[in-house]
Backbone bond lengths (Angstrom), bond angles and torsions (degrees), N, CA, C in turn:
res aa  C-N    CA-C-N  psi(-1)  N-CA   C-N-CA  omega(-1)  CA-C   N-CA-C  phi
1 M - - - 1.449 - - 1.532 109.40 -
2 V 1.312 116.30 138.40 1.458 122.33 177.90 1.521 108.25 -92.00
3 T 1.332 116.42 130.91 1.460 121.37 178.25 1.532 109.44 -144.84
4 F 1.334 114.98 150.28 1.460 118.72 170.15 1.521 107.66 -70.87
5 T 1.312 115.59 145.70 1.461 119.56 175.29 1.522 108.79 -111.41
6 D 1.322 115.30 143.16 1.463 120.26 173.37 1.529 110.44 -117.99
7 D 1.317 115.71 12.17 1.460 122.64 -176.64 1.530 109.46 -94.61
8 T 1.332 116.16 97.51 1.467 120.38 -177.62 1.529 112.07 -67.03
9 T 1.340 118.25 -14.45 1.466 119.02 176.91 1.533 111.14 -69.30
10 Q 1.334 117.36 -12.00 1.466 121.52 177.16 1.530 111.99 -86.36
11 A 1.318 117.61 -4.81 1.465 121.29 -173.00 1.524 112.88 -57.80
12 A 1.308 118.72 -41.85 1.465 120.71 -178.73 1.527 110.60 -64.69
13 E 1.320 117.00 -41.97 1.463 121.54 179.72 1.533 111.06 -65.67
14 I 1.328 116.37 -43.02 1.470 120.78 179.52 1.524 110.00 -65.87
15 A 1.336 117.18 -46.43 1.471 120.92 179.09 1.523 110.83 -60.43
16 A 1.317 117.52 -39.99 1.472 120.58 179.49 1.525 110.83 -63.39
17 L 1.337 117.35 -41.03 1.464 119.94 178.01 1.528 110.64 -65.25
18 I 1.323 116.94 -46.23 1.469 120.53 178.87 1.524 110.08 -57.59
19 N 1.325 117.07 -48.63 1.461 120.57 -177.81 1.521 112.11 -65.39
20 R 1.329 117.65 -36.95 1.470 121.29 178.76 1.530 110.49 -65.04
21 V 1.326 116.59 -45.50 1.469 120.45 -178.82 1.525 110.70 -67.62
22 Y 1.322 116.84 -46.05 1.463 119.68 -177.84 1.531 112.47 -69.12
23 A 1.330 118.45 -29.80 1.471 120.36 177.61 1.522 110.38 -59.63
24 D 1.320 116.64 -36.48 1.456 120.83 178.16 1.534 111.04 -83.00
25 A 1.324 116.28 -46.47 1.470 121.42 -174.84 1.528 113.10 -68.19
26 E 1.319 117.75 -22.92 1.468 120.89 -178.98 1.528 112.24 -119.32
27 K 1.328 115.32 25.95 1.468 120.69 178.73 1.527 109.56 -56.96
28 G 1.329 116.23 130.46 1.451 121.15 179.95 1.520 113.81 93.93
29 I 1.316 116.43 -13.54 1.465 120.38 -179.86 1.526 110.96 -90.52
30 W 1.321 116.19 -38.38 1.466 122.01 -176.74 1.523 110.60 -106.00
31 L 1.317 116.74 154.63 1.460 121.55 172.45 1.524 109.07 -65.00
32 D 1.310 116.67 153.60 1.461 120.49 177.68 1.522 109.96 -56.50
33 G 1.320 115.30 135.88 1.464 120.99 178.16 1.518 114.59 89.42
34 A 1.332 118.33 -10.55 1.468 120.58 178.24 1.523 108.81 -70.12
35 E 1.318 116.56 139.00 1.456 121.27 178.46 1.518 110.08 -116.95
36 R 1.324 115.88 147.13 1.464 122.44 -177.73 1.521 111.82 -68.94
37 T 1.329 116.54 -36.48 1.465 120.70 -176.70 1.516 109.58 -152.16
38 S 1.320 115.18 -179.89 1.467 120.95 178.72 1.523 109.35 -132.58
39 E 1.305 115.80 163.28 1.458 120.61 176.08 1.529 110.49 -58.35
40 Q 1.317 117.22 -38.80 1.464 121.25 -179.18 1.522 111.20 -65.63
41 E 1.330 117.05 -43.99 1.463 119.84 179.13 1.526 110.14 -62.72
42 V 1.324 116.71 -46.28 1.465 120.32 -179.03 1.530 110.35 -64.15
43 A 1.319 118.05 -40.14 1.470 120.57 178.17 1.525 110.38 -59.14
44 G 1.328 117.12 -40.58 1.462 120.68 177.36 1.514 112.23 -65.04
45 L 1.323 117.10 -39.25 1.462 121.26 178.55 1.527 111.21 -69.43
46 V 1.330 116.65 -38.51 1.471 120.48 175.55 1.523 109.36 -62.80
47 A 1.327 116.61 -47.15 1.473 120.65 -179.61 1.525 111.34 -61.15
48 A 1.334 117.20 -30.55 1.464 121.67 178.85 1.529 112.14 -82.20
49 G 1.328 116.96 -2.64 1.467 120.79 179.53 1.513 113.76 76.87
50 E 1.339 117.66 28.86 1.459 121.29 -173.86 1.528 114.67 -108.50
51 I 1.321 118.96 1.76 1.463 120.87 -177.93 1.525 110.55 -113.73
52 A 1.324 115.06 123.99 1.466 121.86 174.07 1.524 107.72 -109.55
53 V 1.322 116.37 146.53 1.459 121.45 -176.89 1.529 110.97 -132.39
54 V 1.315 114.12 159.25 1.461 122.02 170.51 1.521 106.24 -120.81
55 R 1.315 115.42 125.87 1.457 121.73 174.85 1.510 108.04 -119.88
56 E 1.309 115.44 136.21 1.454 121.00 175.36 1.514 107.44 -127.43
57 Q 1.321 115.18 123.12 1.464 122.14 -176.73 1.520 110.76 52.17
58 G 1.342 114.85 41.74 1.455 121.76 176.95 1.510 115.18 79.98
59 R 1.317 118.27 -5.10 1.461 122.94 -175.89 1.524 110.12 -100.53
60 L 1.338 117.16 132.68 1.460 122.57 176.14 1.531 108.57 -68.52
61 V 1.344 116.70 121.01 1.469 120.16 -179.30 1.527 112.50 -122.22
62 G 1.342 117.69 -4.11 1.453 119.41 177.68 1.510 111.77 -172.44
63 S 1.329 115.26 158.09 1.470 120.10 175.47 1.522 109.62 -158.97
64 V 1.338 114.14 162.26 1.454 121.69 178.44 1.521 108.94 -154.86
65 R 1.323 115.67 146.73 1.459 121.33 172.09 1.518 107.79 -95.87
66 I 1.339 116.98 134.03 1.459 122.55 -179.86 1.528 108.25 -133.58
67 H 1.325 116.54 132.45 1.462 119.69 177.16 1.517 109.85 -159.28
68 E 1.327 115.38 171.76 1.455 121.49 178.84 1.515 109.67 -99.57
69 L 1.327 115.77 135.27 1.463 121.90 177.04 1.523 110.50 -84.08
70 E 1.322 115.77 163.75 1.467 120.76 -179.78 1.520 112.75 -60.87
71 D 1.344 117.63 -28.47 1.466 120.31 -178.75 1.530 112.62 -84.80
72 G 1.326 117.10 5.40 1.451 120.42 176.33 1.514 115.41 89.09
73 A 1.317 117.67 5.54 1.470 120.86 173.60 1.523 108.25 -91.03
74 G 1.315 115.98 156.96 1.456 120.52 169.90 1.520 108.61 -85.54
75 E 1.320 116.03 160.61 1.457 120.26 175.94 1.519 108.81 -144.43
76 F 1.333 115.11 140.64 1.459 118.43 170.03 1.516 108.96 -123.31
77 G 1.322 114.77 153.48 1.457 121.70 179.31 1.509 109.63 -161.72
78 M 1.315 115.71 179.83 1.465 121.48 -177.49 1.533 111.07 52.24
79 L 1.313 116.30 34.66 1.458 121.89 -179.65 1.520 109.07 -73.22
80 V 1.328 116.47 121.86 1.470 120.45 178.99 1.521 111.06 -141.93
81 A 1.325 113.79 144.84 1.461 122.77 168.12 1.521 105.91 -124.37
82 A 1.314 116.78 138.59 1.458 120.41 179.05 1.533 108.96 -54.41
83 P 1.328 118.37 135.42 1.464 121.16 -176.71 1.530 113.82 -52.29
84 E 1.292 117.01 -37.31 1.464 119.92 -179.70 1.531 112.51 -72.67
85 E 1.331 117.37 -6.80 1.467 122.76 179.75 1.529 112.20 -108.49
86 R 1.338 117.98 4.84 1.465 120.18 -178.91 1.515 110.52 -59.84
87 G 1.311 114.83 141.24 1.453 120.22 178.94 1.514 114.29 85.44
88 T 1.338 117.59 2.84 1.470 120.75 -178.75 1.525 112.75 -99.44
89 G 1.341 117.66 0.46 1.456 120.95 177.34 1.511 115.52 93.63
90 I 1.318 117.80 4.22 1.467 119.86 -178.52 1.524 111.00 -63.91
91 G 1.315 118.00 -44.51 1.466 120.72 178.89 1.512 111.41 -59.47
92 R 1.319 116.45 -46.26 1.469 120.54 179.27 1.534 110.30 -61.97
93 R 1.325 117.87 -41.94 1.470 120.62 178.77 1.525 111.18 -61.86
94 L 1.323 116.80 -39.43 1.463 120.29 178.87 1.525 111.28 -66.63
95 V 1.325 117.42 -41.48 1.469 120.90 177.41 1.527 109.48 -64.08
96 E 1.321 118.03 -45.47 1.471 121.13 178.84 1.523 111.15 -60.70
97 F 1.322 117.16 -38.56 1.463 121.38 176.88 1.526 110.12 -62.59
98 A 1.334 117.03 -45.82 1.467 121.55 179.54 1.524 110.62 -61.24
99 E 1.330 116.50 -43.37 1.461 119.98 179.63 1.528 111.29 -66.39
100 S 1.320 117.92 -39.35 1.474 121.19 177.01 1.517 110.69 -63.20
101 W 1.319 116.09 -41.38 1.468 121.28 177.59 1.528 109.35 -57.59
102 A 1.332 116.54 -46.15 1.465 120.84 -178.49 1.531 111.19 -66.41
103 R 1.325 116.72 -42.00 1.472 119.83 179.24 1.525 111.07 -63.59
104 E 1.324 117.62 -39.40 1.468 120.64 178.14 1.522 111.17 -59.80
105 R 1.314 117.23 -28.01 1.463 122.55 178.74 1.520 111.65 -93.91
106 Q 1.322 116.28 6.41 1.461 123.90 -179.93 1.528 112.22 59.10
107 L 1.327 115.63 37.18 1.462 120.93 174.60 1.522 107.58 -84.62
108 A 1.304 116.56 133.32 1.470 121.19 -172.72 1.522 113.26 -80.20
109 E 1.328 117.93 -22.99 1.461 120.71 -176.16 1.522 110.94 -137.96
110 M 1.333 113.78 157.25 1.463 121.58 172.36 1.528 106.78 -122.74
111 Q 1.314 115.68 139.42 1.464 121.96 -177.95 1.521 109.91 -121.05
112 L 1.337 115.18 152.36 1.452 122.43 168.58 1.515 107.72 -146.56
113 E 1.319 115.85 157.04 1.460 121.56 177.49 1.521 108.63 -119.51
114 L 1.324 115.81 139.03 1.456 121.51 -179.85 1.522 108.99 -124.93
115 L 1.321 116.25 115.57 1.463 122.36 178.49 1.526 109.08 -71.57
116 V 1.332 116.70 130.31 1.468 121.22 -179.57 1.531 110.16 -137.79
117 P 1.328 117.07 142.02 1.466 119.73 175.08 1.530 110.41 -64.84
118 Q 1.329 116.11 146.82 1.467 120.46 179.73 1.521 112.65 -75.04
119 D 1.334 117.43 -34.51 1.458 121.03 -167.59 1.525 115.27 -110.30
120 W 1.313 118.58 0.01 1.463 120.88 -179.23 1.517 109.35 -155.90
121 Q 1.327 115.75 163.04 1.455 120.25 -179.62 1.523 109.80 -100.02
122 H 1.327 114.45 123.86 1.458 121.05 178.45 1.527 107.53 -88.83
123 P 1.337 119.04 125.99 1.471 119.97 -174.65 1.527 114.46 -58.81
124 V 1.324 118.28 -39.26 1.467 120.00 179.95 1.525 109.77 -69.38
125 K 1.310 117.44 -39.30 1.464 120.75 179.40 1.527 110.92 -66.17
126 E 1.326 117.02 -37.26 1.464 120.15 177.07 1.529 110.63 -67.64
127 F 1.337 117.13 -38.81 1.461 120.99 175.69 1.526 109.90 -60.74
128 L 1.351 116.36 -46.76 1.467 120.37 -178.77 1.524 111.24 -65.58
129 R 1.312 116.65 -39.33 1.472 119.75 177.90 1.528 110.29 -58.12
130 A 1.326 116.74 -45.49 1.470 121.01 179.19 1.531 110.83 -66.93
131 W 1.325 117.40 -39.61 1.470 121.48 -179.27 1.525 110.58 -64.60
132 Y 1.324 116.95 -47.68 1.467 119.89 179.24 1.528 110.54 -62.51
133 T 1.327 117.24 -37.45 1.464 120.73 177.37 1.528 110.46 -62.51
134 R 1.328 117.56 -42.68 1.473 120.73 177.35 1.524 111.37 -62.53
135 L 1.333 116.99 -29.61 1.465 121.17 178.72 1.534 112.38 -81.14
136 G 1.329 117.57 -0.27 1.460 121.25 176.49 1.518 115.35 101.70
137 Y 1.317 117.69 5.09 1.467 120.97 179.35 1.527 109.46 -86.13
138 R 1.331 115.26 143.70 1.459 121.73 179.92 1.519 109.43 -127.88
139 V 1.334 116.10 141.60 1.466 120.81 177.99 1.518 108.15 -69.56
140 R 1.311 115.72 123.65 1.469 121.29 176.79 1.515 111.38 -94.80
141 R 1.346 115.02 -34.63 1.464 117.09 -179.57 1.539 109.60 -165.94
142 R 1.322 113.85 164.35 1.469 122.16 174.13 1.520 105.51 -113.15
143 D 1.319 116.92 125.25 1.457 121.41 -179.55 1.526 110.51 -114.19
144 D 1.310 115.39 152.27 1.455 123.11 178.81 1.528 108.84 -81.15
145 L 1.309 116.23 118.71 1.460 120.97 -179.85 1.532 110.92 -59.72
146 A 1.328 116.75 -37.53 1.465 120.68 -178.60 1.525 112.05 -62.30
147 Q 1.330 117.36 -31.82 1.461 119.86 178.14 1.522 111.83 -81.14
148 A 1.324 117.01 -40.28 1.465 120.65 -174.59 1.522 112.72 -81.49
149 Y 1.316 116.45 -38.78 1.469 121.36 -175.94 1.532 109.90 -135.18
150 P 1.338 117.99 64.56 1.466 120.28 -174.18 1.529 113.97 -59.15
151 F 1.327 118.25 -26.87 1.460 121.73 -179.53 1.534 112.45 -67.78
152 L 1.335 117.53 -17.59 1.463 120.74 179.30 1.530 113.24 -85.08
153 V 1.316 116.79 -25.15 1.462 121.72 -172.85 1.529 112.96 -55.07
154 P 1.340 120.98 -42.14 1.469 119.14 -179.93 1.532 113.98 -62.74
155 Q 1.328 117.61 -16.61 1.462 120.48 -179.54 1.534 112.86 -92.92
156 L 1.336 116.81 -5.71 1.456 120.83 -177.39 1.527 112.57 -79.67
157 A 1.323 115.48 142.25 1.454 121.65 173.88 1.525 111.06 -92.27
158 T 1.337 116.48 -13.44 1.461 122.51 -177.82 1.526 108.21 -151.49
159 P 1.320 119.18 147.89 1.466 120.50 178.24 1.540 110.35 -61.62
160 C 1.332 115.57 137.64 1.467 120.21 -177.30 1.519 111.92 -135.15
161 D 1.314 113.74 154.08 1.450 123.74 168.04 1.521 105.96 -119.09
162 F 1.306 115.76 179.38 1.458 117.52 170.01 1.515 108.64 -135.84
163 L 1.324 113.65 143.40 1.446 121.39 178.21 1.519 107.72 -93.07
164 V 1.327 116.09 132.77 1.450 121.42 177.76 1.527 107.21 -102.90
165 F 1.323 114.98 114.92 1.458 122.43 178.97 1.511 108.84 -101.09
166 R 1.333 116.22 148.33 1.465 121.97 172.50 1.521 109.18 -137.89
167 K 1.315 114.67 151.37 1.464 122.43 175.94 1.513 108.32 -132.13
168 D 1.327 116.17 132.71 1.454 122.09 174.93 1.527 108.06 -74.95
169 L 1.320 116.71 125.16 1.461 121.64 -178.33 1.530 112.20 -100.89
170 T 1.328 117.69 2.82 1.460 119.68 -174.81 1.528 113.33 -88.72
171 G 1.331 117.22 -17.13 1.468 120.41 -176.02 1.505 114.59 -83.43
């Protein structure tokens, strides 16, 4: 079952899962040793009510950040399923939970961002692009990571942009 967590003592465990999944999923994009998030960042997101988790038999097997954007759309990010649970539907359940959350708030769209290298195709990113498209998400624009998130650029191993996907939730 997917639920929001308000237990900040879980922040280290959630951050470790996010960093473990992203270290593999974004291999070649970041410099060695770069981490996607920190325990402190996740604790702040948990305290803000923005982190949902999936636990099975007491074990953390997935998480996602969900929040509302200034333009009134919902957004999810930091979507992860434990590698040993891939193919079991955890990612899809987390996306469906995020979309349900947005619909309950009468938000018309859901957004996600996908980091992609500028000069080459990353196999995991291409898989995710196709998966999100199958789920009904469409690329609205390509943004320059250096302009949107300049603090991340020094940690990159390769120049990157990010694709901004949106899905209409009203249909």
